[in-house]
N, C-alpha and C positions, 0 to 999 in steps of 0.2 A: 503495498498499501504504502505511497506517495504521500505526502505533510502537503497540504491546499498553502498555498505559495502565501498566505499573512500568520498561517502558524509557522511555516518551516525561517520564514523573517523575524519571528521573533525566538525561534529556538536557536536560529545563528547571534542572533545577539545580544543573547541575555544567557551562554553558555556557558555550566556551570559545575561538579560534580553531583552529584541523587546527595540530600537528606541523609537518605535514611541504606542501612546498609545491602534493604533491599534494590534498592537501584531503581524505585516506583515514585519518587514524589525531589524535585524538580523548587519547590516551592509552598509550606505551608506559611500560609499568612491568615493573622486577624485583619477584618476589616475596618474601618471609624464603625461601622451601623454593630459594631459586634460579629459580623457573620466567620466563619471560618473557611477558610478558600484553597484547598489542594492544587497546587499544578505537578502533574505530573511530565516526568521524562520523552520526549519523544518516544522514543523506545516502548516507555507502557502505553503511551498515547493512541501509537499505534493496535497495541494490542489491545486496550479497550475497546477500540472501535469495532476490531474483529469480536471480541465478545460478545458485544451487544448487539453485532450488526447495524453499527448506527447508520452509514451509509443509506440502507435499507428501509431503517424507521426512521430516520430524521434526514433528507434528502436535501443536504444543502448545508448541511451540520458535522460540527469535527470534534468530536468530544477530546478535552484535554485536561482533565479532572473531575473533583467530584468536591462536593461543602462536607467531606466527614457525615454526611449523615444517607440522604436518598435519592439527591440528587446528582444531575451530572451540568459539568461544566464545562457550554459546548461557543464555540468558533462557528458564527454566518460565513461560509466561503467565499460569497461576494461583496460584504463586509467587513469582517472584521471584528462585526462586534459579540461581545461576551454575553450568552444569553445562559439562565441557569436553566433544566429541565428535568424535572420528575423521571426515575427507572420507569415508575411504573406508575401509570400511562406515558409511555416516552412519544407524549404526543407535542409536534413544536406550537401547537394552539397552546398550550401551555408555558412555554418562553417567558421566562422574566428578563426585564433586559439588566445587567451584571455593572457591564462598563461597556465605554466605547472601543478598545484592544486590552489582550493579553498587555500588552505594558502597564497600562494607566492602572491594572489591579495591582501588576507589584508595587506601582509610586506609590501607589495609595495604602497597601495594607503594610501591617509590621511581622517583622520575623520572630 
């Protein structure tokens, strides 16, 4: 699976070692509103998309992490906007705006 352009650009500019021994998390952030957001490494994000069949379930989105709960963090491929989507049911109608970009999440969050 090839990374969508806005996602690939983020990983290129925010390259760093994983935070955990499993190599899953790139960022584990607390947002100003208290929300917990985890951005996965590129490999873990690709695996997440395969495991959840995101390409078929949420066309036009690419999963990049989670909220440390039952929602996944996705990037809208055409705009780079980051949204939070419930894993069940996984439906774009339920998507909630989180940020204009992954870079904005990293800038606004606290590790």
